[in-house]
N, CA, C and O atoms as a DFTB+ gen file, in Angstrom:
496 C
 N C O
     1  1     -24.102     -12.085      -5.705
     2  2     -23.591     -12.476      -6.986
     3  2     -22.002     -12.876      -6.978
     4  3     -21.590     -13.877      -7.565
     5  1     -21.161     -11.989      -6.251
     6  2     -19.866     -12.514      -6.373
     7  2     -19.611     -13.757      -5.685
     8  3     -18.713     -14.520      -6.043
     9  1     -20.390     -13.986      -4.691
    10  2     -20.083     -15.223      -3.888
    11  2     -20.505     -16.592      -4.948
    12  3     -19.951     -17.687      -4.855
    13  1     -21.547     -16.281      -5.909
    14  2     -22.063     -17.148      -6.613
    15  2     -20.998     -17.494      -7.874
    16  3     -20.798     -18.615      -8.341
    17  1     -20.404     -16.306      -8.274
    18  2     -19.377     -16.451      -9.341
    19  2     -18.026     -17.161      -8.874
    20  3     -17.324     -17.847      -9.617
    21  1     -17.787     -16.909      -7.615
    22  2     -16.635     -17.679      -7.137
    23  2     -16.917     -19.094      -6.727
    24  3     -16.032     -19.946      -6.812
    25  1     -18.132     -19.375      -6.279
    26  2     -18.504     -20.661      -6.006
    27  2     -18.549     -21.547      -7.331
    28  3     -18.173     -22.719      -7.349
    29  1     -19.027     -20.893      -8.388
    30  2     -19.147     -21.508      -9.744
    31  2     -17.680     -21.808     -10.256
    32  3     -17.382     -22.924     -10.683
    33  1     -16.905     -20.911     -10.203
    34  2     -15.548     -20.962     -10.569
    35  2     -14.757     -22.143      -9.820
    36  3     -14.103     -22.981     -10.440
    37  1     -14.861     -22.127      -8.687
    38  2     -14.220     -23.148      -7.721
    39  2     -14.814     -24.502      -8.040
    40  3     -14.051     -25.463      -7.941
    41  1     -15.976     -24.703      -8.382
    42  2     -16.658     -25.815      -8.744
    43  2     -16.018     -26.292     -10.126
    44  3     -15.807     -27.489     -10.322
    45  1     -15.736     -25.379     -11.019
    46  2     -15.158     -25.826     -12.300
    47  2     -13.797     -26.331     -12.027
    48  3     -13.346     -27.324     -12.597
    49  1     -13.031     -25.518     -10.994
    50  2     -11.806     -26.001     -10.872
    51  2     -11.680     -27.358     -10.436
    52  3     -10.821     -28.096     -10.920
    53  1     -12.546     -27.764      -9.480
    54  2     -12.555     -28.916      -8.677
    55  2     -13.075     -30.062      -9.550
    56  3     -12.589     -31.184      -9.400
    57  1     -14.034     -29.842     -10.451
    58  2     -14.757     -30.853     -11.175
    59  2     -14.089     -31.371     -12.369
    60  3     -14.276     -32.504     -12.813
    61  1     -13.275     -30.466     -12.887
    62  2     -12.532     -30.926     -14.171
    63  2     -13.323     -30.562     -15.344
    64  3     -12.800     -30.704     -16.449
    65  1     -14.610     -30.076     -15.244
    66  2     -15.565     -29.844     -16.242
    67  2     -15.194     -28.553     -16.925
    68  3     -14.796     -27.672     -16.163
    69  1     -15.244     -28.259     -18.234
    70  2     -14.916     -27.113     -18.956
    71  2     -13.952     -27.375     -20.136
    72  3     -13.970     -28.445     -20.743
    73  1     -13.247     -26.527     -20.391
    74  2     -12.143     -26.427     -21.473
    75  2     -11.069     -27.420     -20.978
    76  3     -10.796     -27.659     -19.801
    77  1     -10.507     -27.958     -22.082
    78  2      -9.327     -28.655     -21.973
    79  2      -8.048     -28.006     -22.496
    80  3      -8.078     -27.188     -23.416
    81  1      -6.940     -28.386     -21.896
    82  2      -5.660     -27.606     -22.481
    83  2      -5.158     -28.292     -23.688
    84  3      -5.094     -29.519     -23.773
    85  1      -4.780     -27.419     -24.680
    86  2      -4.317     -27.976     -25.908
    87  2      -2.702     -27.849     -25.915
    88  3      -1.972     -28.840     -25.879
    89  1      -2.302     -26.724     -25.958
    90  2      -0.707     -26.656     -26.228
    91  2      -0.444     -25.152     -25.817
    92  3      -1.290     -24.375     -25.374
    93  1       0.900     -24.891     -26.049
    94  2       1.403     -23.409     -26.165
    95  2       0.819     -22.708     -27.214
    96  3       0.615     -23.261     -28.295
    97  1       0.494     -21.406     -26.980
    98  2      -0.117     -20.685     -28.067
    99  2       1.089     -19.813     -28.641
   100  3       2.223     -19.865     -28.164
   101  1       0.693     -18.940     -29.807
   102  2       1.763     -18.093     -30.443
   103  2       2.211     -16.980     -29.487
   104  3       3.093     -16.215     -29.879
   105  1       1.695     -16.828     -28.302
   106  2       2.247     -15.772     -27.443
   107  2       2.999     -16.401     -26.279
   108  3       3.379     -15.665     -25.368
   109  1       3.242     -17.712     -26.242
   110  2       3.982     -18.417     -25.312
   111  2       3.140     -18.990     -24.229
   112  3       3.683     -19.776     -23.453
   113  1       1.705     -18.655     -24.055
   114  2       0.954     -19.243     -22.930
   115  2       0.119     -20.445     -23.441
   116  3      -0.178     -20.711     -24.606
   117  1      -0.212     -21.153     -22.231
   118  2      -1.257     -22.237     -22.457
   119  2      -2.446     -22.021     -23.154
   120  3      -3.128     -21.047     -22.834
   121  1      -2.806     -22.745     -24.034
   122  2      -4.139     -22.625     -24.786
   123  2      -5.105     -23.586     -24.386
   124  3      -4.708     -24.750     -24.320
   125  1      -6.443     -23.313     -24.069
   126  2      -7.474     -24.257     -23.977
   127  2      -8.525     -24.033     -25.065
   128  3      -8.702     -22.984     -25.683
   129  1      -9.185     -25.161     -25.202
   130  2     -10.435     -25.158     -26.139
   131  2     -11.737     -24.827     -25.411
   132  3     -12.104     -25.517     -24.459
   133  1     -12.428     -23.793     -25.841
   134  2     -13.713     -23.471     -25.114
   135  2     -14.893     -23.299     -26.111
   136  3     -15.095     -22.194     -26.615
   137  1     -15.660     -24.346     -26.399
   138  2     -16.794     -24.327     -27.121
   139  2     -16.420     -23.788     -28.593
   140  3     -17.152     -22.935     -29.095
   141  1     -15.322     -24.255     -29.281
   142  2     -14.990     -23.794     -30.473
   143  2     -14.191     -22.693     -30.666
   144  3     -13.846     -22.303     -31.782
   145  1     -13.824     -22.081     -29.436
   146  2     -13.036     -21.063     -29.543
   147  2     -11.527     -21.313     -28.764
   148  3     -11.513     -22.259     -27.975
   149  1     -10.566     -20.723     -28.888
   150  2      -9.323     -20.885     -28.094
   151  2      -8.999     -19.865     -27.210
   152  3      -9.159     -18.727     -27.652
   153  1      -8.598     -19.976     -26.110
   154  2      -8.217     -18.887     -25.076
   155  2      -6.745     -19.266     -24.692
   156  3      -6.387     -20.343     -24.215
   157  1      -5.968     -18.199     -24.983
   158  2      -4.370     -18.399     -24.505
   159  2      -4.264     -17.484     -23.278
   160  3      -4.680     -16.327     -23.338
   161  1      -3.778     -17.927     -22.301
   162  2      -3.554     -16.911     -21.073
   163  2      -1.883     -16.886     -20.963
   164  3      -1.080     -17.818     -20.936
   165  1      -1.690     -15.426     -20.912
   166  2      -0.146     -14.895     -20.670
   167  2      -0.265     -14.202     -19.402
   168  3      -1.208     -13.433     -19.221
   169  1       0.693     -14.426     -18.426
   170  2       0.843     -13.558     -17.263
   171  2       2.133     -13.183     -17.176
   172  3       3.067     -13.977     -17.063
   173  1       2.255     -11.726     -17.236
   174  2       3.802     -11.192     -17.015
   175  2       3.597     -10.436     -15.930
   176  3       2.680      -9.615     -15.970
   177  1       4.343     -10.551     -14.841
   178  2       4.273      -9.676     -13.655
   179  2       2.818      -9.644     -13.219
   180  3       2.190     -10.703     -13.209
   181  1       2.276      -8.583     -12.883
   182  2       0.805      -8.456     -12.599
   183  2      -0.252      -8.213     -13.687
   184  3      -1.447      -7.999     -13.484
   185  1       0.348      -8.278     -14.830
   186  2      -0.649      -8.231     -16.008
   187  2      -1.021      -9.603     -16.477
   188  3      -0.209     -10.506     -16.674
   189  1      -2.440      -9.690     -16.654
   190  2      -2.950     -10.988     -17.199
   191  2      -3.663     -10.620     -18.469
   192  3      -4.524      -9.740     -18.457
   193  1      -3.347     -11.238     -19.523
   194  2      -3.766     -11.118     -20.750
   195  2      -4.190     -12.416     -21.412
   196  3      -3.407     -13.363     -21.473
   197  1      -5.524     -12.479     -21.952
   198  2      -6.104     -13.619     -22.607
   199  2      -6.327     -13.181     -23.993
   200  3      -6.912     -12.150     -24.325
   201  1      -5.765     -14.135     -24.835
   202  2      -6.004     -13.819     -26.296
   203  2      -7.004     -14.814     -26.869
   204  3      -6.745     -16.016     -26.815
   205  1      -8.165     -14.358     -27.432
   206  2      -9.269     -15.141     -27.904
   207  2      -9.200     -15.458     -29.428
   208  3      -9.144     -14.508     -30.209
   209  1      -9.200     -16.597     -29.849
   210  2      -9.232     -17.081     -31.304
   211  2     -10.276     -17.874     -31.435
   212  3     -10.874     -18.413     -30.503
   213  1     -10.547     -17.975     -32.698
   214  2     -11.631     -18.887     -33.388
   215  2     -10.929     -20.286     -33.401
   216  3      -9.739     -20.424     -33.117
   217  1     -11.735     -21.277     -33.742
   218  2     -10.984     -22.669     -34.056
   219  2      -9.989     -22.484     -35.003
   220  3      -8.897     -22.984     -34.733
   221  1     -10.108     -21.883     -36.053
   222  2      -9.250     -21.775     -37.036
   223  2      -7.916     -20.764     -36.705
   224  3      -7.078     -20.487     -37.563
   225  1      -7.879     -20.322     -35.458
   226  2      -6.815     -19.546     -35.005
   227  2      -6.976     -18.140     -35.665
   228  3      -6.037     -17.362     -35.830
   229  1      -8.129     -17.928     -35.985
   230  2      -8.306     -16.416     -36.396
   231  2      -8.764     -15.567     -35.119
   232  3      -9.402     -16.070     -34.195
   233  1      -8.420     -14.394     -35.161
   234  2      -8.751     -13.412     -33.972
   235  2     -10.312     -13.468     -33.717
   236  3     -11.065     -13.438     -34.690
   237  1     -10.779     -13.543     -32.527
   238  2     -12.084     -13.423     -32.152
   239  2     -11.993     -12.066     -31.501
   240  3     -11.189     -11.796     -30.609
   241  1     -12.877     -11.228     -32.014
   242  2     -13.068      -9.749     -31.464
   243  2     -13.568      -9.773     -30.058
   244  3     -14.596     -10.393     -29.787
   245  1     -12.826      -9.067     -29.070
   246  2     -13.222      -9.133     -27.724
   247  2     -14.030      -7.641     -27.399
   248  3     -14.474      -7.373     -26.283
   249  1     -14.126      -6.791     -28.503
   250  2     -15.069      -5.531     -28.283
   251  2     -16.321      -6.095     -28.004
   252  3     -16.713      -7.115     -28.571
   253  1     -17.062      -5.402     -27.043
   254  2     -18.525      -5.696     -26.674
   255  2     -18.657      -6.931     -25.556
   256  3     -19.744      -7.314     -25.125
   257  1     -17.503      -7.429     -25.200
   258  2     -17.637      -8.515     -24.181
   259  2     -18.143      -7.991     -22.950
   260  3     -17.823      -6.869     -22.558
   261  1     -18.971      -8.797     -22.276
   262  2     -19.473      -8.413     -21.083
   263  2     -19.137      -9.331     -19.893
   264  3     -18.759     -10.473     -20.154
   265  1     -19.236      -8.956     -18.671
   266  2     -18.935      -9.826     -17.674
   267  2     -17.636     -10.710     -17.679
   268  3     -17.594     -11.891     -17.336
   269  1     -16.678     -10.019     -18.084
   270  2     -15.346     -10.850     -18.213
   271  2     -14.578     -10.806     -16.856
   272  3     -14.246      -9.775     -16.270
   273  1     -14.369     -11.965     -16.487
   274  2     -13.645     -11.949     -15.170
   275  2     -12.782     -13.081     -15.058
   276  3     -13.065     -14.086     -15.710
   277  1     -11.759     -13.065     -14.320
   278  2     -10.877     -14.168     -13.749
   279  2     -10.901     -14.440     -12.492
   280  3     -10.628     -13.496     -11.750
   281  1     -11.186     -15.620     -11.927
   282  2     -11.243     -15.863     -10.395
   283  2      -9.875     -16.569     -10.417
   284  3      -9.674     -17.515     -11.178
   285  1      -8.899     -16.080      -9.541
   286  2      -7.684     -16.560      -9.254
   287  2      -7.547     -17.161      -7.952
   288  3      -7.891     -16.553      -6.939
   289  1      -7.051     -18.351      -7.925
   290  2      -6.844     -19.097      -6.589
   291  2      -5.251     -19.338      -6.531
   292  3      -4.643     -20.189      -7.178
   293  1      -4.758     -18.509      -5.716
   294  2      -3.197     -18.563      -5.480
   295  2      -2.740     -18.604      -4.086
   296  3      -3.106     -17.727      -3.304
   297  1      -2.053     -19.453      -3.759
   298  2      -1.381     -19.517      -2.222
   299  2      -2.399     -19.381      -1.147
   300  3      -2.216     -18.676      -0.155
   301  1      -3.687     -20.207      -1.412
   302  2      -4.684     -20.324      -0.434
   303  2      -5.668     -19.115      -0.498
   304  3      -6.617     -19.050       0.283
   305  1      -5.420     -18.120      -1.476
   306  2      -6.410     -16.867      -1.477
   307  2      -7.028     -16.823      -2.875
   308  3      -6.476     -17.122      -3.935
   309  1      -8.251     -16.404      -2.681
   310  2      -9.110     -16.263      -3.969
   311  2      -9.435     -14.955      -4.234
   312  3      -9.833     -14.291      -3.277
   313  1      -9.352     -14.395      -5.383
   314  2      -9.407     -13.175      -5.715
   315  2     -10.237     -13.107      -7.349
   316  3     -10.048     -14.016      -8.157
   317  1     -10.929     -12.203      -7.596
   318  2     -11.678     -11.911      -8.685
   319  2     -10.999     -10.597      -9.451
   320  3     -10.835      -9.481      -8.958
   321  1     -10.686     -10.996     -10.656
   322  2      -9.872      -9.988     -11.409
   323  2     -10.778      -9.372     -12.663
   324  3     -11.028     -10.109     -13.617
   325  1     -11.164      -8.282     -12.641
   326  2     -12.092      -7.807     -13.835
   327  2     -11.230      -7.664     -15.009
   328  3     -10.088      -7.209     -14.937
   329  1     -11.845      -8.097     -16.203
   330  2     -11.032      -8.088     -17.491
   331  2     -11.636      -7.232     -18.403
   332  3     -12.864      -7.240     -18.486
   333  1     -10.969      -6.497     -19.099
   334  2     -11.358      -5.385     -20.001
   335  2     -10.923      -5.867     -21.481
   336  3      -9.847      -6.419     -21.709
   337  1     -11.860      -5.596     -22.410
   338  2     -11.498      -5.943     -23.784
   339  2     -10.347      -4.867     -24.278
   340  3     -10.359      -3.690     -23.919
   341  1      -9.492      -5.357     -25.030
   342  2      -8.504      -4.727     -25.791
   343  2      -8.374      -5.022     -27.050
   344  3      -8.395      -6.218     -27.339
   345  1      -8.219      -4.105     -28.037
   346  2      -8.118      -4.609     -29.456
   347  2      -6.966      -5.305     -29.845
   348  3      -5.934      -5.032     -29.233
   349  1      -6.922      -6.178     -30.763
   350  2      -8.303      -6.650     -31.431
   351  2      -8.941      -7.799     -30.681
   352  3     -10.165      -7.761     -30.556
   353  1      -8.264      -8.825     -30.162
   354  2      -8.723      -9.895     -29.508
   355  2      -8.298     -10.294     -28.147
   356  3      -8.077     -11.490     -27.961
   357  1      -8.147      -9.422     -27.128
   358  2      -7.521      -9.663     -25.786
   359  2      -8.616      -9.251     -24.836
   360  3      -9.493      -8.466     -25.197
   361  1      -8.578      -9.770     -23.627
   362  2      -9.112      -9.454     -22.275
   363  2      -7.899      -9.275     -21.494
   364  3      -6.974     -10.087     -21.518
   365  1      -7.907      -8.043     -20.693
   366  2      -6.766      -7.617     -19.874
   367  2      -7.186      -7.324     -18.597
   368  3      -8.227      -6.695     -18.411
   369  1      -6.392      -7.763     -17.572
   370  2      -6.694      -7.365     -16.088
   371  2      -5.382      -7.241     -15.430
   372  3      -4.324      -7.531     -15.989
   373  1      -5.487      -6.794     -14.207
   374  2      -4.262      -6.456     -13.438
   375  2      -4.459      -7.433     -12.157
   376  3      -5.490      -7.471     -11.485
   377  1      -3.506      -8.077     -11.971
   378  2      -3.330      -9.132     -10.742
   379  2      -2.775      -8.383      -9.542
   380  3      -2.033      -7.409      -9.673
   381  1      -3.201      -8.921      -8.241
   382  2      -2.720      -8.167      -7.158
   383  2      -1.314      -8.298      -6.901
   384  3      -0.678      -7.465      -6.255
   385  1      -0.718      -9.564      -7.513
   386  2       0.684     -10.006      -7.414
   387  2       0.891     -10.985      -8.616
   388  3      -0.099     -11.492      -9.145
   389  1       2.058     -11.241      -9.026
   390  2       2.339     -12.119     -10.130
   391  2       1.672     -13.545      -9.661
   392  3       1.568     -13.820      -8.466
   393  1       1.295     -14.298     -10.548
   394  2       0.835     -15.646     -10.392
   395  2       2.099     -16.536      -9.783
   396  3       3.259     -16.404     -10.173
   397  1       1.716     -17.355      -8.876
   398  2       2.656     -18.334      -8.229
   399  2       2.505     -19.743      -8.982
   400  3       1.478     -19.978      -9.618
   401  1       3.429     -20.567      -8.906
   402  2       3.317     -21.803      -9.541
   403  2       2.168     -22.594      -8.924
   404  3       1.986     -22.695      -7.711
   405  1       1.437     -23.126      -9.840
   406  2       0.239     -23.976      -9.389
   407  2      -0.901     -23.118      -9.005
   408  3      -1.827     -23.612      -8.362
   409  1      -0.911     -21.683      -9.401
   410  2      -1.986     -21.069      -9.213
   411  2      -3.139     -21.393     -10.271
   412  3      -2.887     -21.761     -11.418
   413  1      -4.326     -21.232      -9.809
   414  2      -5.418     -21.758     -10.764
   415  2      -6.166     -20.526     -11.073
   416  3      -6.453     -19.708     -10.199
   417  1      -6.505     -20.383     -12.400
   418  2      -7.312     -19.281     -13.058
   419  2      -8.474     -19.812     -13.791
   420  3      -8.343     -20.734     -14.597
   421  1      -9.619     -19.250     -13.533
   422  2     -10.772     -19.663     -14.208
   423  2     -11.305     -18.367     -14.824
   424  3     -11.538     -17.414     -14.080
   425  1     -11.534     -18.268     -16.295
   426  2     -11.984     -17.160     -16.847
   427  2     -13.241     -17.358     -17.442
   428  3     -13.425     -18.420     -18.036
   429  1     -14.209     -16.456     -17.382
   430  2     -15.447     -16.433     -17.764
   431  2     -15.872     -15.050     -18.503
   432  3     -15.648     -13.972     -17.951
   433  1     -16.468     -15.125     -19.716
   434  2     -16.958     -14.000     -20.404
   435  2     -18.044     -14.175     -21.260
   436  3     -18.204     -15.295     -21.746
   437  1     -18.882     -13.204     -21.557
   438  2     -19.990     -13.292     -22.541
   439  2     -19.451     -12.384     -23.793
   440  3     -19.143     -11.202     -23.637
   441  1     -19.374     -13.026     -24.985
   442  2     -18.977     -12.289     -26.049
   443  2     -20.186     -11.395     -26.655
   444  3     -21.348     -11.584     -26.294
   445  1     -19.867     -10.530     -27.487
   446  2     -20.797      -9.534     -27.880
   447  2     -22.009     -10.322     -28.614
   448  3     -23.135      -9.828     -28.551
   449  1     -21.805     -11.503     -29.288
   450  2     -22.913     -12.172     -29.807
   451  2     -23.658     -13.090     -28.927
   452  3     -24.522     -13.844     -29.376
   453  1     -23.303     -13.032     -27.549
   454  2     -23.947     -13.836     -26.521
   455  2     -23.449     -15.101     -26.209
   456  3     -23.911     -15.765     -25.282
   457  1     -22.452     -15.510     -26.989
   458  2     -21.754     -16.778     -26.723
   459  2     -20.838     -16.732     -25.435
   460  3     -20.032     -15.810     -25.308
   461  1     -20.947     -17.633     -24.565
   462  2     -20.242     -17.762     -23.405
   463  2     -18.811     -18.480     -23.745
   464  3     -18.679     -19.414     -24.537
   465  1     -17.766     -17.858     -22.989
   466  2     -16.405     -18.400     -23.108
   467  2     -16.077     -18.721     -21.647
   468  3     -16.246     -17.904     -20.742
   469  1     -15.556     -20.066     -21.455
   470  2     -14.990     -20.350     -20.185
   471  2     -13.651     -21.002     -20.383
   472  3     -13.479     -21.693     -21.387
   473  1     -12.711     -20.840     -19.523
   474  2     -11.527     -21.392     -19.634
   475  2     -10.832     -21.537     -18.252
   476  3     -10.907     -20.632     -17.421
   477  1     -10.132     -22.727     -18.014
   478  2      -9.293     -22.793     -16.732
   479  2      -7.846     -23.095     -16.969
   480  3      -7.477     -23.810     -17.901
   481  1      -7.086     -22.571     -16.164
   482  2      -5.669     -22.587     -16.374
   483  2      -5.073     -23.081     -14.965
   484  3      -5.582     -22.756     -13.892
   485  1      -3.937     -23.903     -15.085
   486  2      -3.134     -23.838     -13.836
   487  2      -1.687     -23.373     -14.213
   488  3      -1.080     -23.977     -15.097
   489  1      -1.163     -22.385     -13.605
   490  2      -0.045     -21.669     -13.769
   491  2       1.267     -22.821     -13.587
   492  3       1.433     -23.368     -12.498
   493  1       1.973     -23.057     -14.515
   494  2       3.081     -24.074     -14.203
   495  2       4.484     -23.229     -14.360
   496  3       5.565     -23.786     -14.168
């Protein structure tokens, strides 16, 4: 299962399929559009925080989300980071080390209503 998840994430990274980057979000991180939702990534030290909002920038509740993970490719190494919901609209995980410049991050989660969220980022 883990290999399938990593392979899928790497395929998304390579293919360019998925969410597209919009701009900087209110928390200072890059924002991508994912099927009518916005996902903003903020990495400070080893903390990875993803802020989820609706198209109108209203918070999207993270409670009840399942299988939330970030696949991180950094410095030739690939790691999977489990993400936990945090009120009101965050998914939070701990990185093994701070993200390096050019690190790629692919986020996948299934929201409580069954809607899948996918986003990909490149750390600049």
